[in-house]
N, C-alpha and C positions, 0 to 999 in steps of 0.2 A: 297056099295060104291066101285068103281073101283080102285081109288087111294089108295095107302098104307099110304099116308100122309093126315090125316084128315083135311079138310077145307083149305089145303095149308098153315096153320098157319096164315091165313089172319086176325084172331082175334087179333093177336099181333101187327098188323100194325096200327100205329097212325101217325098223321101229322108230329110230330117232330122226329120220328125215322126211316124215310124212306129215302133211298138214291135216290134222285130225278133223277139222271142220269140213274141209273139202271131201275127205274120205267118207265121213259119215253122211254127207250129202249124196255122194254117188251110191253108197249102200242103201240109203233111204229111198232113193229113186228106184233102185232095183226091187226093193221089198214092196214099195207102193205099187209098182207095175204088176207084180205077182198078185197082189190083193185085188187090184181093180180089174186087171185084164184076165185073170185066172188062166184058162187053158191057152189063151192067145198071147200070153206074156213071153213065152220062149220065142215065138215068131217075131214079136216086136223088138225084143232085146237082140236077136240075131240080125235083124235089119238095121238096128241102130249101130251094131258093131261093124257091119259092112259099110254103112254110109260114113261113119267116122273114119274108117280106114281109107275110103276113097277120097275123103276131104282132107286126109293127112292130119287129123286131129288125134293127138295122143293123150288119152285120158289119164294114164298113169303119170306121164310127165307133168300134167296139169296139177295132179294131186300132190306131187313132190314139192317140198318147201324150197324156195329160192334162197341160196346162200348169198351173202353180200359180195363175196369174191366172184361168184358166177355171173352176177348182173352186169359186170363190166366187160365180159367176154363177148 
């Protein structure tokens, strides 16, 4: 696996704990990249996945809503 973040913590994502604005933003960026970059979009998204993994940025964790109890931990 290239990414240092396994499965991007996507298993934690449920319908009730996702910040919809952030989720639509990520999906919008993906769709816009396919429209603008066309055949190069897969390469760009793959490189973005690799670089976010190397930088230990977890996109799915960012999309999840923070609960008040989890902020103190």
